[in-house]
N, C-alpha and C positions, 0 to 999 in steps of 0.2 A: 769267437763273438767280440770279444773284447777289442780286436783290433778292426772291425766294422763300426763301432759305436763312433768313434770320431767322424768317421765318414758319413755317418747317418745322421748326426748333429749336425756336421759343416752344409749335408743338404738341406735339412730341415731350415738353418739359417737362411741359406741362399734362397730357398723357397719363398721364405716367408719374408725378407727382403725385395724379391722381385714380385710378390702378389702386393706390397705396399707402394711401391713403384708405378705398378700398373692400375690399381686401385684407387690412388692417392687423389684429391679434389683437385683441378686444373685451375689456376686462374682464368676470369673471364676476361674477354678482350678490353672490358671498359679499365681492370685491375691492374691490366699491363699496359694500358696507356697512361694511368695514373702513374706506375712506377717509372715509367720512360719521361715523364715529366719530371719527375723528383731527378732522377738520375740526370737529364739535362740541367737541370738548377744547380745542383749539387758540382757538376763539372765547372760548370760558369765561376760558382763561386769560390772554387777550389783553383779556378783559372789554369783549367786542363783543355787546353785547346781539341788533343785527341779525344778525351772524355766527350765533349760537346759532337765533334765531328763524326764519332762511331755511329750516330742516331741519325745522320743524314744519309739518304738513297745516293747513289751514284748517279741517278739519273735526277737528282732534285734541279729543279728550274723554277725561278720565281718570276713575278710580271717583271722586274727589273733586268733580268734578263743575267741576274746570278746564277750560278750551277755551283756544285758543290767545290769545285777547284778554285773557284774566284772567291767564294766565302772562306775557304781554308785560308788564303791570304788574309781576310781581314778578320777573322777570329784568331789567328794566333797572333796578329799586330794588335789587336783590341784588348785581348785578355792579357798579355805581357806589359802592355803601356800602363796599366791601370793598377794602383797599390791594394786594395780592398773594393769589393763589388758583394753587394747583396741582392740576392732575388726573392722576392714572395710572390710565387703564382699561385692561381685559383683557376681552375676550371670551370667556365662558366656554360660551355655547350660543349657537348660531346654527343658524335653519332656516329656508329659502326654500321656499315653495309657490308656484308662480306667481306673482301681483303682491302676494303679500303674504308677510312675512317678522317671526320673533319670534326676539329677541337679549336674553341675560342678558348683562349686564356689571357684573364685580366694579371698583369704583375706589376708590382712596384719595384723596381730597382732604385738602387742607392750605391754611388762611388763615392765609398769613403764610410763613415758610420752611418748603420741604420737608424731612420729616425730621425738623421740630422736634416737640414735644410737641403735642396736639391734633389731629393727624392723624384722620380720619374714615373708617371702611369702610362701603363701600355695596353693596347688590346691588341693579341696577336692571334691570328687566325692562320691554322695548320690543316693541310691534307696530308694524310699520312698512308703509305699502301705496307700490306703485309709482305715482305722478300724473303723469301728461304726460312718462313716460320718466325721471323721478327720484324715489328713493327719499327720502319722507319720515316722521316719526315722527306715528304717529296715537293714541300712549296711552303712557302711561310710568307707573311707580310703583316706590318704592324711594330716590328724590331727597329723599325729606322729611327722611330723618335728617342730611342736611347743611345744610338750612335750621336745624334744629334746634339744631345744633351750634355752628351760627355765631352765632345768638341766646344762648346759654349760655356763650360765649367772652368775654362782656363787651362784644360789638361795638357799636358806636355806633347 
């Protein structure tokens, strides 16, 4: 009996963990999309191109003809050339329909100290798709003024 007690205890613990895993509340799609925006913003502020690009679908294509491949070059070049970047995003509209979603984000972007002159307001519209269980950006517009503002501030 003493030899079986550790085995029984281990089975009880494993059973409890399995029950918790199966019964725990799952985040809603809206919660997952809010988290995605937070992760993208954090990656931008940390100047992590890989952190930004991991949220773009391989099938990304926007109205300007940009694909994930062409944006990869822009993201790497842009994030590495700026010393400090601060993004304060706010979702102003979000609609989930099955495996697709649309999101409108108002963001204030600073190149340098937050709150300093030169902040740029953006309204970014995103289309997202659930691919292999993850939400990924498949199309975006409205980010272009940030690129223009950066170039106009006399950046290197």
